[in-house]
C-alpha positions in Angstrom: 15.9 54.3 -16.6 19.0 54.8 -14.5 20.4 57.1 -17.2 17.5 59.5 -16.7 18.8 62.3 -14.4 16.9 63.3 -11.3 16.3 66.8 -12.6 14.4 65.3 -15.6 12.1 63.3 -13.3 11.5 66.4 -11.2 10.7 68.4 -14.3 8.3 65.7 -15.6 6.5 65.7 -12.2 6.1 69.4 -12.3 4.7 69.4 -15.9 2.4 66.5 -14.9 0.9 68.5 -12.1 0.2 71.4 -14.5 -1.4 68.9 -16.9 -3.5 67.3 -14.2 -4.9 70.7 -13.2 -5.8 71.5 -16.8 -7.3 68.1 -17.4 -9.5 68.1 -14.3 -10.7 71.7 -14.4 -12.1 72.2 -17.9 -14.8 70.2 -19.8 -13.8 68.0 -22.7 -13.6 69.7 -26.1 -15.6 68.7 -29.2 -12.9 66.4 -30.5 -12.2 64.8 -27.2 -15.7 63.7 -26.4 -16.1 62.5 -30.0 -13.0 60.2 -29.5 -14.5 59.1 -26.2 -17.5 57.8 -28.2 -15.0 55.6 -30.2 -14.3 53.8 -27.0 -17.9 52.9 -26.5 -17.7 50.4 -29.3 -14.2 49.2 -30.2 -13.5 48.7 -33.8 -10.5 48.4 -36.1 -11.1 51.8 -37.6 -13.5 54.7 -37.4 -14.9 57.2 -39.8 -12.1 59.8 -39.1 -9.2 57.9 -37.7 -7.6 54.5 -36.8 -8.5 53.0 -33.4 -5.5 53.5 -31.1 -7.0 56.5 -29.3 -10.2 54.4 -28.5 -8.1 51.7 -27.0 -6.2 54.2 -24.9 -9.4 55.8 -23.6 -10.9 52.4 -22.9 -7.8 51.6 -20.8 -7.5 54.8 -18.8 -11.2 54.9 -17.9 -10.9 51.2 -16.7 -13.2 49.8 -19.4 -15.4 53.0 -19.2 -16.0 52.4 -15.5 -14.6 55.9 -14.5 -16.6 58.7 -16.1 -14.8 62.0 -15.8 -12.6 64.3 -17.8 -9.3 63.4 -16.1 -9.7 59.7 -16.7 -10.5 60.3 -20.4 -7.4 62.6 -20.7 -5.1 60.5 -18.6 -3.7 58.6 -21.6 -2.6 61.8 -23.1 -0.7 62.8 -20.0 1.0 59.3 -19.8 1.8 59.6 -23.5 3.4 63.0 -23.0 5.5 61.6 -20.1 6.8 58.8 -22.2 7.4 61.2 -25.1 9.5 63.5 -22.9 11.8 60.6 -21.9 12.2 59.6 -25.6 13.0 63.2 -26.5 15.8 63.3 -23.8 17.2 59.9 -25.0 17.1 61.1 -28.6 18.9 64.4 -27.9 21.5 62.5 -25.9 22.0 60.0 -28.8 22.5 62.9 -31.2 25.2 64.6 -29.3 25.1 64.6 -25.5 22.9 64.8 -22.3 22.8 68.6 -22.5 21.2 68.5 -25.9 18.8 66.0 -24.6 17.9 68.3 -21.7 17.5 71.3 -24.0 15.3 69.3 -26.3 13.1 68.4 -23.3 12.7 72.0 -22.3 11.8 73.0 -25.9 9.4 70.1 -26.3 7.6 70.8 -23.0 7.1 74.5 -23.9 5.4 73.6 -27.2 1.6 74.0 -26.9 1.2 71.1 -29.4 3.5 68.7 -27.6 2.4 69.6 -24.0 -1.2 70.6 -24.3 -2.9 69.7 -27.6 -1.3 66.2 -27.7 0.0 66.1 -24.2 -3.0 67.0 -22.1 -6.1 66.9 -24.4 -6.9 63.4 -25.6 -6.6 63.2 -29.4 -5.2 60.6 -31.8 -2.1 62.8 -31.7 -1.5 61.8 -28.0 -0.5 58.2 -28.5 0.8 59.0 -32.0 3.5 61.2 -30.5 4.9 58.3 -28.5 5.3 56.1 -31.5 6.4 59.0 -33.8 9.2 59.9 -31.4 10.2 56.3 -30.8 10.4 55.9 -34.6 12.7 58.9 -34.9 14.9 57.5 -32.1 15.1 54.1 -33.8 15.9 55.7 -37.2 18.7 57.7 -35.7 20.1 54.5 -34.1 19.8 52.7 -37.4 21.7 55.4 -39.2 24.4 55.5 -36.5 24.7 51.7 -36.6 25.0 51.6 -40.4 27.8 54.2 -40.1 29.6 52.1 -37.5 29.0 48.8 -39.3 26.9 47.4 -36.5 23.9 45.0 -37.0 20.6 46.6 -37.6 18.0 43.9 -38.1 16.6 44.1 -34.5 16.3 47.9 -34.8 14.5 47.7 -38.1 12.0 45.2 -36.6 11.3 47.6 -33.8 11.0 50.4 -36.3 8.4 48.4 -38.1 6.4 48.0 -34.9 6.7 51.7 -34.0 5.7 53.0 -37.4 2.8 50.5 -37.6 1.5 51.6 -34.3 2.0 55.2 -35.2 -0.2 54.7 -38.3 -2.8 52.9 -36.1 -3.0 56.2 -34.2 -3.1 58.5 -37.2 -2.3 58.0 -40.9 0.3 60.8 -40.7 2.6 58.1 -39.5 3.1 57.2 -43.2 5.4 60.2 -43.4 8.0 58.2 -41.4 8.3 55.8 -44.3 8.4 58.7 -46.7 11.4 59.9 -44.7 13.1 56.5 -45.0 12.6 56.4 -48.7 14.0 59.9 -49.2 16.9 59.2 -46.9 17.7 56.0 -48.8 17.4 57.7 -52.3 19.3 60.9 -51.6 21.5 60.5 -48.6 22.4 56.9 -47.8 22.1 54.3 -50.5 23.3 51.6 -48.1 19.7 51.5 -46.8 18.6 50.0 -50.1 20.5 46.8 -49.4 19.4 46.5 -45.8 17.2 43.4 -45.5 15.9 44.8 -42.2 14.2 47.7 -44.0 12.0 45.3 -46.0 11.3 43.2 -43.0 10.3 46.4 -41.2 8.0 47.5 -43.9 6.3 44.1 -43.8 5.8 44.4 -40.0 4.2 47.8 -40.4 1.9 46.5 -43.1 0.8 43.5 -40.9 0.1 45.9 -38.0 -2.1 48.2 -40.1 -3.8 45.5 -42.1 -7.0 45.5 -40.0 -7.3 49.2 -40.6 -6.8 48.6 -44.3 -9.3 45.8 -44.4 -11.9 47.9 -42.6 -11.5 50.6 -45.2 -11.9 48.1 -48.0 -15.1 46.8 -46.4 -16.4 50.4 -45.9 -15.5 51.6 -49.4 -12.6 53.7 -48.1 -15.1 56.2 -46.6 -12.3 57.7 -44.4 -10.4 58.7 -47.4 -13.4 59.8 -49.4 -14.1 62.2 -46.5 -10.5 63.4 -46.2 -9.9 63.7 -49.9 -13.0 66.0 -50.1 -11.4 68.1 -47.4 -8.1 68.5 -49.2 -8.9 67.9 -52.8 -7.2 70.5 -54.9 -9.3 70.0 -58.0 -11.9 72.6 -58.6 -10.5 74.5 -55.6 -9.6 78.2 -55.8 -6.9 80.0 -53.9 -7.8 80.3 -50.3 -5.5 83.0 -48.7 -7.4 82.9 -45.4 -6.7 79.1 -45.0 -3.0 79.7 -45.8 -2.7 82.5 -43.2 -4.5 80.3 -40.7 -2.2 77.4 -41.3 1.0 79.5 -41.0 -0.2 81.4 -38.0 -1.4 78.2 -36.4 2.0 76.5 -36.9 3.7 79.5 -35.3 1.4 79.6 -32.3 0.8 75.9 -31.7 4.5 75.2 -31.6 5.2 78.3 -29.5 6.5 81.3 -31.5 9.9 81.3 -29.9 10.4 77.6 -30.7 9.0 78.0 -34.2 11.5 80.7 -35.2 14.4 79.0 -33.4 13.5 75.8 -35.3 13.7 77.5 -38.7 16.9 79.4 -37.8 18.4 76.0 -36.9 17.2 74.4 -40.2 18.9 77.0 -42.3 22.0 77.1 -40.1 22.5 73.3 -39.8 21.4 72.2 -43.3 24.9 73.1 -44.6 26.8 71.8 -41.6 30.4 70.6 -42.1 30.1 68.2 -39.2 30.2 64.8 -40.9 29.3 63.1 -37.7 25.9 64.9 -37.6 25.3 65.7 -41.3 23.5 62.4 -42.1 21.4 62.6 -38.9 20.4 66.2 -39.5 19.3 65.3 -43.0 17.3 62.4 -41.6 15.5 64.7 -39.2 14.7 67.1 -42.1 13.3 64.2 -44.2 11.0 63.4 -41.3 9.8 66.9 -40.9 9.8 68.9 -44.1 7.6 66.7 -46.3 4.7 66.9 -43.9 5.1 70.6 -43.3 5.4 71.3 -47.1 2.3 69.1 -47.8 0.1 71.0 -45.3 1.3 74.4 -46.5 0.6 73.6 -50.1 -2.8 72.2 -49.2 -3.7 75.3 -47.2 -3.3 77.4 -50.3 -6.4 75.8 -51.6 -8.2 74.1 -48.7 -8.8 74.5 -45.0 -6.3 72.6 -42.9 -5.8 72.2 -39.2 -2.5 73.6 -37.9 -1.9 70.8 -35.4 -1.5 68.3 -38.2 2.1 69.5 -38.6 2.9 69.0 -34.9 4.8 65.7 -35.3 7.0 67.3 -38.0 7.9 70.2 -35.7 8.9 67.8 -32.9 11.7 66.6 -35.3 12.9 70.2 -35.7 13.1 70.6 -31.9 16.2 68.3 -32.0 17.8 70.7 -34.5 16.9 73.6 -32.3 18.6 71.9 -29.3 21.7 71.3 -31.4 21.7 75.0 -32.4 21.3 76.1 -28.8 24.4 74.0 -27.9 26.5 76.5 -29.9 25.0 79.5 -28.1 26.4 81.1 -24.9 24.9 80.0 -21.6 23.3 83.4 -21.0 21.6 83.3 -24.5 20.4 79.7 -24.0 18.9 80.7 -20.6 17.2 83.7 -22.1 15.6 81.7 -25.0 14.5 78.7 -22.8 13.2 81.1 -20.1 11.2 83.1 -22.6 9.7 80.1 -24.2 8.7 78.5 -20.9 7.3 81.8 -19.5 5.2 82.4 -22.7 4.0 78.8 -22.4 2.9 79.3 -18.7 1.4 82.7 -19.4 -0.8 81.4 -22.3 -1.8 78.2 -20.3 -2.8 80.3 -17.2 -4.6 82.9 -19.3 -6.5 80.1 -21.2 -7.6 78.4 -17.9 -8.8 81.7 -16.4 -10.6 82.7 -19.6 -12.4 79.4 -20.0 -13.5 79.2 -16.4 -13.9 82.8 -15.2 -14.4 85.2 -18.1 -17.6 87.2 -17.5 -20.1 85.9 -20.1 -18.8 85.6 -23.6 -16.6 87.7 -25.9 -18.7 86.8 -28.9 -20.4 89.7 -30.6 -23.6 87.6 -31.0 -25.9 88.6 -28.2 -29.3 87.2 -29.5 -30.8 84.4 -27.4 -30.6 81.9 -30.3 -27.0 82.7 -31.3 -25.5 83.9 -28.0 -21.8 83.0 -27.8 -21.4 82.1 -31.5 -17.7 82.1 -32.4 -16.4 81.9 -28.8 -14.2 78.8 -28.8 -13.9 78.7 -25.0 -17.6 77.7 -24.7 -16.9 74.3 -26.2 -15.0 73.7 -23.0 -17.4 75.2 -20.6 -20.9 74.6 -19.1 -21.6 71.0 -20.0 -22.2 69.7 -16.5 -24.7 72.5 -15.9 -26.3 71.6 -19.2 -26.7 68.0 -18.1 -28.4 69.1 -14.8 -30.8 71.4 -16.7 -31.8 68.8 -19.2 -32.1 66.2 -16.5 -34.6 68.4 -14.7 -36.7 69.0 -17.8 -36.6 65.3 -18.7 -37.8 64.3 -15.2 -40.7 66.8 -15.4 -41.7 65.5 -18.9 -41.6 61.9 -17.6 -43.8 62.7 -14.7 -46.6 64.1 -16.9 -49.0 61.3 -18.0 -49.9 63.4 -21.1 -46.5 63.0 -22.6 -45.4 60.0 -24.6 -42.2 58.6 -23.2 -39.0 60.0 -24.8 -35.8 58.0 -25.0 -33.9 59.8 -27.7 -32.0 63.0 -28.4 -32.0 63.5 -32.2 -28.8 64.8 -33.6 -27.8 65.9 -37.1 -24.0 66.5 -36.5 -21.3 64.8 -34.6 -20.9 68.0 -32.5 -22.5 68.7 -30.1 -23.7 65.1 -30.2 -20.6 63.8 -28.4 -21.0 66.3 -25.6 -24.6 65.3 -25.2 -23.5 61.7 -25.0 -20.8 62.2 -22.4 -22.6 64.7 -20.2 -26.3 64.6 -20.8 -27.0 61.0 -21.7 -24.8 59.7 -18.9 -26.9 61.6 -16.4 -30.4 61.2 -17.9 -30.3 57.7 -19.5 -31.3 59.2 -22.8 -29.4 58.2 -25.9 -28.5 60.0 -29.1 -29.6 59.0 -32.6 -28.2 60.4 -35.8 -30.4 61.6 -38.6 -28.9 62.9 -41.9 -25.8 62.6 -44.0 -22.8 60.6 -43.1 -20.4 63.5 -43.6 -22.3 65.4 -40.9 -22.7 62.5 -38.6 -19.3 60.9 -39.0 -19.0 57.8 -36.7 -22.6 58.4 -35.5 -23.8 57.0 -38.8 -22.6 53.6 -37.7 -23.3 53.9 -33.9 -27.0 54.1 -34.8 -26.8 50.4 -35.4 -26.2 49.7 -31.7 -28.9 52.0 -30.4 -32.7 51.8 -30.0 -34.0 53.1 -33.3 -36.5 55.9 -33.8 -39.7 54.5 -35.3 -42.6 56.3 -36.9 -44.5 58.3 -34.3 -41.7 58.5 -31.8 -41.1 61.7 -29.9 -37.5 63.1 -29.2 -35.5 66.1 -28.1 -33.3 68.2 -30.2 -30.7 70.0 -28.0 -28.2 72.6 -29.2 -26.2 75.3 -27.4 -26.8 78.7 -28.8 -23.1 79.1 -29.8 -23.6 76.2 -32.3 -27.2 77.1 -33.4 -27.6 76.5 -37.1 -30.9 77.4 -38.9 -30.4 74.7 -41.6 -30.0 72.0 -39.1 -33.2 73.2 -37.3 -35.2 73.2 -40.5 -33.9 69.8 -41.4 -34.8 68.2 -38.1 -38.3 69.9 -38.1 -38.9 68.2 -41.5 -38.4 64.8 -39.9 -41.1 65.2 -37.3 -44.8 66.2 -37.5 -44.4 68.9 -34.9 -41.6 70.8 -33.2 -42.4 73.1 -30.2 -40.6 76.4 -29.7 -37.4 75.8 -27.8 -37.0 76.0 -24.0 -34.2 78.5 -23.6 -32.0 77.7 -20.5 -29.2 80.1 -19.7 -25.7 79.0 -18.8 -23.8 81.4 -16.6 -20.0 82.1 -16.5 -18.8 84.3 -13.6 -22.4 85.5 -13.0 -23.1 86.5 -16.6 -24.9 84.5 -19.3 -22.4 83.1 -21.8 -24.7 80.8 -23.9 -28.1 79.4 -23.9 -29.1 75.7 -24.2 -32.0 75.4 -26.6 -34.2 72.3 -26.0 -36.7 71.5 -28.8 -39.5 68.9 -28.2 -40.1 66.9 -31.4 -43.3 65.0 -31.8 -44.2 62.3 -34.3 -41.1 61.0 -36.1 -41.7 60.5 -39.8 -38.8 58.6 -41.4 -35.1 58.2 -41.5 -33.3 60.0 -44.3 -30.5 57.7 -45.5 -27.2 59.2 -46.6 -26.9 59.5 -50.3 -23.1 59.5 -50.0 -22.7 56.0 -48.5 -24.7 52.9 -48.4 -24.0 50.4 -45.6 -24.0 47.0 -47.1 
């Protein structure tokens, strides 16, 4: 660590302060609380993703002892710090310390790298550590082969890094795609490297529990994801394509995005033989994933942050390109990207916490706030207090049969209810319906007190997520459903959404998923 300059440590500390403020001042998002539920019951795989994010949350919450947003997100902040150091070392390895420093500045002003994966807790958070470590190792392997140095140790570590990357998110397989492409088209010497085959075996051993889980569960993860991205019977979806491209531009910071592609087209024909192979290697790590997602988005909905790891590879090309610019031009580009980053982050924090009411056009009491994404990150502690008060009143009435359960039909807002409401009230959620709506909740039912015929329950949903079909379905599962209690949630003195609390009486039966049978 002595080779890390003081200015980098100071910069990391400044960025960490920003992330700690964000992590502790806004509620967890839909995905974040869902991944927190993974940590409640550790497994080798989950419905949506491999298990590493669950292990990380379990560690940073001290085995779930600490129950707050910062503890849940702390693993992402740690991961981002480690990632920043790897970025510096990788840039320095490519050319020099200045390229490493420029790469750090670009990496830190990317919304994906610093916020989506670097502050919010997602499988991407630990994935980025292992992805960047793998890139660093690949470059060292390529450099060592060029110099005739031994590579077996590096290959073994690459096997560990890629295996752990895939245990975060299956996107890590694209690192091996890059190795294969590099070996076939740029450096045939890799084909006779024993270390490459040892490395592949190490990766396979690491991911074997994840593979075994999927075999035991009929590859349900890939049944789900293939339905999301299946091109057969899919028509052209121009809206999804535009959303993917615009998302890639914004999530990676527009300045960095366009600089990256300028660098790609500029450096792809470089005459510098010292860097030519390494530039191609970075392109092999980035372009297949980006191309896959763009092609899929023509037909199906995709999520723009899926391409984030690929763009982290292009950041190194951007730093190399900046090295050829004048100092004034470099300062202007870096300054503009950092200022845009800070402006958007500040505006986002202010909007989430202090915007008056909601900017949703839906103003009816049952749909208030629909389409306002900031509401997923706001008002959940107040929701917990409201529901706790209602639950206490219901318990104190001798007329009411005791209620222990919040019935849920979808994984969101079920995870929010688990983290905020159930932790305060002692209630527990119980999923009713299809596995593709419930996701991991389909299996978590097995560890919870089951609903039996005649039981009463609550059905709770914020108005911004109100869905008539879900309401009709849940009503069909109980003999009686009372009109909802409508409790307002205020933001800056104005109602931003309502919490709808339905009392359900007389449970009838559990509807099993037709899409999956648990053996």
